[in-house]
N, C-alpha and C positions, 0 to 999 in steps of 0.2 A: 504494500500500500504506500502511496505518497505520504510525505510528512503531514502530520496534523498541524493546524495553525499554531498550537502551543509549542510543538517541536520545532517548527520553523522559527518562531520567536526566540527560542533558546539558541538556535544556530546564529541568528543575527546578534543577539546579546553577547555571545561568545567572541565575536569578531570586533566588537567596539573597543578601540584602544583605551587603555587605562588613562584616566584623567581627562577624557574628552568632554567637551561641551556638545550636547546632543539634543536635537529636536526630533520628536516622534510624531509623525503625521497622523491624522484622524483615521480611525478604523483599525485594521490589524496591527499597524506599526505601534500603536499605543501599548500593545501587550508585551512589547520588548521590555518595558519597565518592570514587569513582574519576573523577569528572568535574569536581570543583571546580577552578577555575583556580588556578595558582600565584600566591601573593600575595593571595588573596581575603581572608585574615584570618579566615575562618570557623573557629570552634572547635567541633569535633564532640564531642558528649557521648554516651556509651552507658550505658544504664541499669544494666548490670552493673558499673559503677564506673570509668569512665575519661574523662578530658578530653584534648583534642588527639589524638583518634584519626585515623589516616591512612587511605589507600586499602587495599583488600584486599591481604593478603600473598600472595606467589607464590614458589614454589621454595624457595631457601635462606632467604627472609625469614620463612617460617612458623615461629611459636612456638606450640605447642599450648596454652600457658597465656595467650596473648594473643589474645582473640577479642572480637567484638561480641556484642550480646544475642542474635543469631541463631546464635551458635556458629561464625561464619565467621572464619577467621584474618585479623587485620588488622595493619597497621603502626602505629607510634607516631611522632608528630612532635615536634620540639624543644619542651620545656616540658610534655610529657605527665605526667599525674599519675593516681594510682589511689586509690580510696577505697571504703569499705564500701557495700554495696548500700543500706542504710538512708539513708546520706548522699546517695547518688545520687537516691533517690526524694524526699528533702527538697528537692533542687535542682529537681526536676521540679514538685513540688507548690507550691514557694515562689515561682513566677513568675520564675525565673532564666533560663529559656530563651526566646530570641527566636522561634525557628521549630522546629516538629517536622514531619516528613514521615511520613505513615502510609498504609498500604493501607486498602482499604474493600470491604465487600460492597455497601453502599449509602450514598449521600449525598443528603440532601433538598435541595430548592430553597432552604430557609432555613438550611442549614448543619448540620443534624443529621447525626450520624455513627453508622453501624452497621458494626462491623468485628470483633466477637469471636464471633458465633454467628449461624447462619442460622435458628435456630429449629427446624430439622428434627429429628425424634426421634432419628435415628441420627447426627447431627452431633456432633463433638467440640468443645466450647466451648474458646476460646483466650483466657482472661482473663490479661492480663499488665499491662504498664505503660501501655497505650494510654489507659485511662480517666484516669490521672494526667496524661499528656501532653496529652490533649484539653482538660482544664480548666486546666492549668498553663502551657502555652506561650502566648506572646502571639499567635502566628499559627500556625494549623494548616493545612498543605498536605496534600492527599490525592493519592496517585500510584497510578493503577489503569488498567485498560482501561475503556472507556466501556460496553461490553456484556459480559455474562458468557458462559459457554460455550454457554448455551442461547439467546443472542441477546437477553436481557432487559437493559434499561438499568439501569445502576448509579446514574445520576443521576435521581432520582425526585421526584414532588411531596411524598410523605411516606414515610419509611422504614417498611417492614413487618417488618424484622428487629429483634431486641432492640437498644436504643440503647447506644452507648458514651458519647456526649455530646450535649448539646442546644445547637444554635446555635453550635457551636465551630469549624466549618470555614470558612475564608475563601477558599480557592482549591482547585480540582480540576484536576489535570493528568492527561490521558488520551491514549491513542494517536491520537485523532482531533481533539481540541480542548482548549483551556484555558479554564476557566470561573471567574468570581468568583461566589460564592454568599453568601447572607445575607438579612437582613431586606428588602433591596431586590429580592430574587429572583435570577435567574440571568442573568449577563452573559457573552457570548462574548468572550474576549480574543484568541484566536488559533485558527486551524484548520489541519489538516494533511491534505492530499490529500482534502478534502471541501469542502463549502460550508455556509453557515448554513441555506439552504433544506432541504438534506438532513438536517441535524441536527433542524430543526423537524419534519420528517416522521417522524423515528424516535424522538423524545423526547416525553414527555407533560408537559413543563414549558414555560411561556412563556420565550422567549429575547429579551433585548435584546442589542445589539451595540455594542462599542467601535469607533471609527473604524479601528483597526488589525486588526479581526477578519477582514478579507478576506485578510490575509497568510497565506500558506502557508509552512511552514518545516520543514526536516528538520535543524535544529540551527543554522542560520545566522540570527541575530537580524534582519538587515536584508534578507533576501531577499524582495522584494515581488513579488506576482503582478500 
């Protein structure tokens, strides 16, 4: 089976560098907060105006006034601070974030991102902070399923949906594999319950492979096949 959403969130959390300032996009990316290891030193930023955000709040921890940008109740960690929405966007646009994790409708082989609108006449566009994050963060990670509900790849030669950013994505985390993308093309870093030959058969982008890409993992970094 492909990775579950929680297993994928744990893989993303594993790869966030210690001490990074990180924004987690609305939806699945917010669950990465629940999997960051204790002592990672990562400082989570939420665009509605908070630093040192903690994992999701449960039970008596829930404060309806303390939420992330997706309106999910969250906890606060020691050193938490709060600020105006405009100041939060200034942090995003000013290059102060090391990593952001976003969802996507499509990512191109060269790192273009489409995640705010499918272009369908009846679709509701979702313009938010993603455009600012895509150009402001030093590294943009995408967290998504590799295929949509109709079985169409989200990793494509060229995006056909309206773009959020051009050449901004550096890594794509999916339920079947992790890919590096950019000017060099697409490189498979890691696969989960599949193999590179199967990925080549199902995707329309050329794939190169890192030496560790034969590794299959369900959350354990060093589990070799």
